[in-house]
N, C-alpha and C positions, 0 to 999 in steps of 0.2 A: 540527909535529904538529897544533897548534891550527888553523893555517891550512888544513891538509888536511881536518880534521873540518868546519870551516866551509864549505869548498868542497863537500863531500859534501852537507851540509844545504842549501846554496844551490842545488845542482843539483836536489835533490829538490823544493824549493819552486818552482823554475822549471818542472819537469815538471807539478806540480800546477796552477800558474797557467795553463799551456798547456791542460791538461784543462778548467779552469774556463772559459777563453775559448771553447773549442769547445762546451762545454755551453750557455753563454749564447747563443752564435750559433745553436745548434740550437733553443734555446727561442724566440729572437726570430723565427726563420724559421717555426717551428710556430705561434706566436701570430699572426703576420702572415697565415698561411694560413686563419685562422678569421675570420669576419665579426665585427667588433668589437662590434656591437650584440648579436649572438647570445651572444657570450662574456660580456658584461656582464649580459645577462638571465639567463644560466645561473648566474653567481656570486650575483646578487641572489636568485634563486630558492632556491639552496642555503642562503643565510643566512636567508631567510624560513622555509624548512622547519625549520631548526635552532631558530629562535625559537618556531615553532608547537609543535614537539615538546616543547621545554622547558616551555612554558606549559601544555600539555596534561598533561604528567607532574606538574607542580606542583599542578595542580587535582586530579588523580587521587589524589595523596598526601594532600591536604587532605580529599577526599571519604572516603578510607579512615579517616582520623582521626575525622571526624565520625560515620561509621557505628559506630565503636567507642563513641563518646560516646553516640549514640542508643541503642545496645544496652544500655549501662549504665543509662541513664535508664529505659528500658522495663522492665528487670529490677527496678529499684528500685520502680517503679510497681506491678508485679505483686506484689512482696513486701508493699508497703503495703496493697494491696487484700486480700490474704489475711489480713494482720495485723488490718485493720479488721473483716473478716468474723468472724474468730475472737474478737476482743474484743467485737464486737457481741453475740454469743451469750452470752458471760459477763456482759456489761453488762445485758442483758435479764433474765437469771436473777437477778443481784444486785439489780437494780432492784425486782423483785417482793418480795424479802426486806426491802430498805431501807424500802419504803413502809409496812411493817407495824411497824417499830420507831421508837423516839423519836429525837430529834436527838442527835448526839454529846455536846453539852453536858449534856443531861439524863442521858444514860447515865453519863457521867463523874461527874456530881454524885451519882447513885445509888450508883455503885461506892464512892466516897469515904465516903458516909454509912454504907453497909453495912460497909465495912472498919473504920470508926471504931467502930461498934456491936460488931463482932466482937472488937475489941481492948480495949474498955472495959467491956463487960457480961459478967457471969457467965452462961454459957449451958450448956444441957444438950447432950449429944453430938449428939442428933438435931437440935436447933436450930442448933448450930454447923455441922453438915453441910449443913443446908438453906440457910443463909446463904452458905456457901462455893459451893454449887452455883449459887445465884442470881448471885453475883459472876462466876463462870465463864461463865454464860450472857450476862451483860451485856458482859463482855470479848470474848466471841465475836461479839456483835452489833457491838461497836465495831470489831473487826478486819474484819468484813464491810463496814462502812460505809467504812473506810479503803481497803479493796480496791476497793470500788465507785467511790470518788472518784478513785483512781489510774487505774483503767481508763477512767473518764470523761475524765480529763485526756489520756491517751494517744490516745483516739478523737478528741478535739477537735483535737489537734495533727496527728495523721495525716490527718484529713479536710481540714485546712488545707494540709498539705504536698502531698497527692496531686494536686490540680488544678495546683499550681505545677510539679510534676515533669512532669506530662503536657504542660503548656504548653511547658516547655523542650524536651521530646522532639519536640513538633510543630514548634517553631521550628527545631530542628536538622534535622528531616526536610525542611522547606521549603528550608533552606540547601543540603542535599544535592541536592535536585531542581534548584535554581538552578545550582549548580556543575556538576552532571552535564550540564545543557543547554549550559553554557559549554564544558565539556570536549568534548562531542560536536561543537559548532560548530568548535572548534579542530581536532578530528580531521578533520572534513569538509574544512576549508580545507587541512589538511596533505595529504590525499589528492589534492586538486585540484593542489596545487603539485607533489607527487610525480609525478603523471601528466604534468604539463608538463615536469618534469625528464627523465622517461623519453623523452618525445617528442624533446627536444633531444639527449639522450644517443644516441638512435638515429641522429642525424645526425652528431654530432661527439664521441660518447662516447670513442672510441679516442684522439682527439687530446687531449681533456680529461685523460684518465688519464695520457697521456704527458707533458703539461705539468706535472701534479702530481708525477710521478716525477722529471722534470728539476729542478723547483724544490727537491725534497728533496735530490737529489744535489748541487745547487749550494750549498745551506745547509751540508751536511756538508763539502764541499771548502773553503768559505770559512772554516769553523771550523778545519779541519786546517791550512790555510795560515797562519792567524793564530797557531796554537800553534807551528808549526815555524819561523815567522819570528822568534820571540822568541829572544834570545841565551841560550845555555845557561849556567847558573851554573857557575863553575869548581869542580872537585872534585878533591881530592888522592887520593881513593880510586879505584882502578881499577874502572870500571863502565860500563855502557851503558844510560842512562835512555832515550835516543832509540832507538826500534825500528828506524828506517831505518839508523842508524849501526851498530847491533848486527848487522843483516842484512848490511851491507856488510863488517863485520869477519869474520863467519862465512864469507862468500864468499872473502875474502882468505886466511883461515886454511886453507880447503880447498885453495886454490891453492898455498899454501905447502907443505902436506903432499904435494901432487902435484909439488913441486919446480919450480913455475913461477916465472919471474923477476918480482920485485916491486921497486917503487921504495923508496927509504929511508923515505919517509913511510908507505907501505903496510906495510913491515916493522914500523915503530913501532906502527902500529895493531894489527897481529897480536900484537905483544908485550903490548900493553895488554889485548887480548882474552884472551890466555893467562893473564895475571896475574889478570884478572877471574874466569876459570874456577877458578883456584886458590883465590881468596877464597871462591867459592861452595862449594867442597868443604869448607872449614874450618868453615862455618856449621853 
């Protein structure tokens, strides 16, 4: 039985090998019919087109990323410009007030003095209210000065940051221009290569396509032959892992049902196939 199965597989491998030989012969004849230099030039141009397209696409991806970065920097610059403008208005307003008041140290000193006087001296209600109002005025002046100094600090920092951000945006913009030029150069080169490829394809295009088709078929056949040439692992369970063997068993089974005469080995294969079908039904 095993010898019979091996013989079926061997026969199939032989058929495949004959097909492979015929395909290789056809490929050799077709390749020989094309000028070797033209064929070499065509393959070189195809590879060149692939490289140029890949490089162009890489540059375009980088340009896209840089444009996003430039947009973010420009938005940040506009935000800072508006922030500086708004803070400048408040700064100018507070500056006029601050010029009219004393220094923070003197104001704090006065507040402490008045507070001490308020806590230690017996005062009339009117005097007490008067001192408390004075303290509130001084504290308000102190808050104004603090606000003024805070706005001043923001302005100084933002005015320092703004030129740096604009400079970065300009640098990114210059990089975009540079890479865009490179991308366009690669694109123009690609177009020239594609035109040349079309010119050659116009002469030998059909043959080139046929060569690629044959090469693909040869690779598939070589792989199939390699798989089918491997010895099958012995299995105690009835089954048909090999598609060709299964197909052969199905043919013999139909022949058996039609009461055709089969050899002993063929009958054994039919029995194995029937057992396999029973196993499938039980699953």
